VEXLUM-357761 format. One line per 10 residues: their letters; for each residue x, y, z of N, C-alpha, C. Coordinates in nm, 2 decimals. Atoms other than C-alpha are relative to their C-alpha. Example, Ala and Ser with C-alpha at 12.3 -4.5 7.8 and 13.67 -1.06 7.14 Angstrom:
REM residues 2
AS	0.09 -0.12 0.00 1.23 -0.45 0.78 0.09 0.12 0.00  -0.09 -0.11 0.00 1.37 -0.11 0.71 -0.08 0.11 0.08
//
This chain:
REM residues 86
XXXXXXXXXX	0.13 0.10 0.04 11.67 3.06 -4.92 0.00 0.01 0.11  0.03 0.06 -0.06 11.75 2.92 -4.62 -0.11 0.10 0.12  0.08 -0.01 0.00 11.60 3.17 -4.47 -0.18 0.07 0.03  0.15 -0.02 0.06 11.30 3.16 -4.64 -0.06 -0.15 0.07  0.07 0.13 0.00 11.20 2.80 -4.55 0.02 -0.04 0.11  0.00 0.08 -0.14 11.30 2.83 -4.21 -0.14 0.04 0.08  0.05 -0.07 -0.04 11.04 3.15 -4.17 -0.14 -0.14 -0.08  0.22 0.10 0.10 10.78 2.91 -4.43 -0.02 -0.11 0.08  0.08 0.21 -0.10 10.81 2.57 -4.18 -0.01 0.06 0.18  0.04 -0.08 -0.10 10.81 2.81 -3.84 -0.25 0.09 -0.08
XXXXXXXXXX	0.13 -0.02 0.07 10.47 2.93 -4.09 -0.14 -0.13 0.06  0.14 0.21 -0.05 10.29 2.50 -4.06 0.03 0.03 0.09  -0.01 0.08 -0.06 10.43 2.47 -3.77 -0.16 0.10 0.12  0.10 -0.03 -0.09 10.18 2.78 -3.60 -0.12 -0.01 -0.07  0.06 0.00 -0.02 9.97 2.74 -3.83 -0.12 -0.19 0.05  0.02 0.17 -0.11 9.91 2.31 -3.73 -0.06 0.02 0.22  0.02 -0.11 -0.21 9.90 2.52 -3.33 -0.14 0.06 -0.02  0.20 -0.15 0.01 9.61 2.76 -3.46 -0.13 -0.15 0.05  0.06 0.05 0.05 9.43 2.48 -3.61 -0.04 -0.08 0.13  0.06 0.05 -0.12 9.45 2.25 -3.30 -0.09 0.09 0.15
XXXXXXXXXX	0.10 -0.11 -0.07 9.35 2.54 -3.10 -0.13 0.04 -0.02  0.09 -0.05 0.12 9.07 2.60 -3.37 -0.11 -0.11 0.07  0.04 0.15 -0.12 8.98 2.20 -3.26 -0.03 -0.01 0.16  0.04 0.07 -0.16 8.99 2.20 -2.89 -0.05 0.07 0.00  0.05 -0.16 -0.08 8.80 2.54 -2.88 -0.16 -0.06 -0.08  0.07 -0.03 0.02 8.56 2.41 -3.07 -0.08 -0.16 0.00  0.02 0.09 -0.04 8.51 2.08 -2.93 -0.12 0.04 0.11  0.08 -0.07 -0.17 8.44 2.24 -2.55 -0.13 0.10 -0.06  0.07 -0.03 0.03 8.22 2.45 -2.77 -0.18 -0.07 0.03  0.09 0.20 0.05 8.01 2.12 -2.88 -0.05 -0.01 0.10
XXXXXXXXXX	-0.03 0.00 -0.11 8.07 2.04 -2.57 -0.14 0.04 0.12  0.10 -0.10 -0.08 7.84 2.31 -2.33 -0.07 0.01 -0.10  0.12 -0.06 0.11 7.61 2.37 -2.60 -0.10 -0.13 0.02  0.08 0.09 -0.02 7.52 2.03 -2.53 -0.02 -0.08 0.08  0.05 0.00 -0.11 7.50 1.98 -2.20 -0.13 0.08 -0.05  0.17 -0.11 -0.02 7.27 2.38 -2.20 -0.10 -0.14 -0.09  0.07 0.05 0.06 7.10 2.13 -2.45 -0.13 -0.06 0.12  0.10 0.13 -0.09 7.02 1.76 -2.22 -0.03 0.08 0.12  0.00 -0.04 -0.19 7.03 1.95 -1.85 -0.20 0.11 -0.01  0.15 -0.05 0.01 6.70 2.21 -2.05 -0.10 -0.15 -0.05
XXXXXXXXXX	0.08 0.18 -0.01 6.57 1.93 -2.16 -0.08 -0.06 0.08  -0.04 0.11 -0.09 6.57 1.69 -1.87 -0.10 0.14 0.14  0.05 -0.02 -0.15 6.44 2.00 -1.63 -0.17 0.00 -0.08  0.10 -0.05 0.06 6.15 2.09 -1.90 -0.11 -0.15 0.06  0.06 0.12 0.03 5.99 1.71 -1.92 0.08 -0.05 0.18  0.04 0.03 -0.01 6.05 1.65 -1.60 -0.07 0.16 0.12  0.17 -0.07 -0.05 5.82 2.01 -1.49 -0.14 -0.10 0.00  0.14 0.02 0.05 5.62 1.84 -1.72 -0.06 -0.12 0.07  -0.02 0.06 -0.05 5.63 1.54 -1.54 -0.09 -0.01 0.17  0.11 -0.10 -0.16 5.55 1.71 -1.15 -0.07 0.07 0.00
XXXXXXXXXX	0.14 -0.02 0.00 5.28 1.88 -1.26 -0.08 -0.05 -0.10  0.18 0.18 0.07 5.07 1.58 -1.43 -0.05 -0.06 0.13  0.00 0.00 -0.19 5.09 1.51 -1.03 -0.09 0.08 -0.03  0.16 -0.05 -0.02 4.74 1.53 -0.89 0.06 0.06 0.12  0.01 -0.03 -0.22 4.79 1.75 -0.58 0.13 0.10 -0.04  -0.09 0.03 0.01 5.12 1.89 -0.76 -0.08 0.18 0.02  -0.03 -0.13 0.02 5.17 2.32 -0.69 0.11 0.07 -0.06  -0.09 -0.09 -0.02 5.28 2.54 -0.89 0.13 0.09 0.04  -0.05 -0.08 -0.08 5.40 2.78 -0.68 0.11 -0.14 0.10  -0.10 0.00 -0.04 5.61 2.53 -0.49 0.16 -0.06 -0.14
XXXXXXXXXX	-0.06 0.01 0.10 5.79 2.43 -0.81 0.10 0.13 -0.04  -0.07 -0.14 0.01 5.87 2.79 -0.89 0.09 0.02 0.13  -0.08 -0.02 -0.19 5.99 2.79 -0.50 0.10 -0.01 -0.01  -0.12 0.05 0.06 6.25 2.57 -0.59 0.01 0.04 -0.11  -0.06 -0.01 0.11 6.33 2.66 -0.91 0.03 0.15 0.08  -0.08 -0.11 -0.03 6.43 2.99 -0.81 0.04 0.03 0.15  -0.06 0.08 -0.16 6.58 2.88 -0.43 0.16 -0.06 -0.11  -0.06 0.05 0.06 6.81 2.65 -0.68 0.09 0.21 -0.04  -0.01 -0.09 0.04 6.87 2.98 -0.88 0.14 0.10 0.09  -0.07 -0.07 -0.01 6.92 3.19 -0.61 0.18 -0.02 0.02
XXXXXXXXXX	-0.11 0.01 -0.06 7.18 2.98 -0.44 0.16 0.01 -0.10  -0.07 -0.03 0.08 7.38 2.89 -0.72 0.06 0.15 -0.06  -0.07 -0.14 0.00 7.45 3.27 -0.83 0.06 0.02 0.16  -0.02 -0.07 -0.16 7.48 3.34 -0.51 0.20 -0.06 0.01  -0.11 0.14 -0.02 7.77 3.05 -0.51 0.14 0.09 -0.11  -0.08 -0.18 0.07 7.93 3.25 -0.83 0.01 0.02 -0.06  0.00 -0.18 0.01 7.89 3.57 -0.76 0.14 0.04 0.19  -0.08 0.00 -0.16 8.12 3.46 -0.41 0.13 -0.09 -0.03  -0.07 0.09 -0.01 8.35 3.28 -0.61 0.05 -0.11 -0.13  0.06 0.12 0.01 8.20 2.96 -0.73 0.15 -0.06 0.04
XXXXXX	-0.04 0.10 -0.04 8.47 2.66 -0.76 0.16 0.02 0.08  -0.17 -0.18 -0.07 8.83 2.97 -0.66 -0.08 -0.05 0.16  0.08 0.04 -0.18 8.60 2.96 -0.27 0.04 -0.07 0.03  -0.03 0.07 -0.12 8.63 2.62 -0.23 0.22 -0.04 -0.04  -0.21 0.05 0.02 9.07 2.58 -0.37 0.05 0.09 0.10  -0.05 -0.12 -0.15 9.13 2.89 -0.05 0.00 -0.10 0.09
//
């Protein structure tokens, strides 16, 4: 009987641990999805503001975005934050 109680207690502890991990994973996922939507909307509206001005060039805006993507992509390819910690 005591073995059954011990295994039952262990299962309850594992379930609590899994629930905590699930909640943490859910919160992290929700944070990153919200951050992605926020930055996407900010980019969309900033592009609209920039392009609505007189004399603005679509080519300059595209070149800035492509340069930024290339720099961040290259940085990420070479280790990102891990590279800074060396």
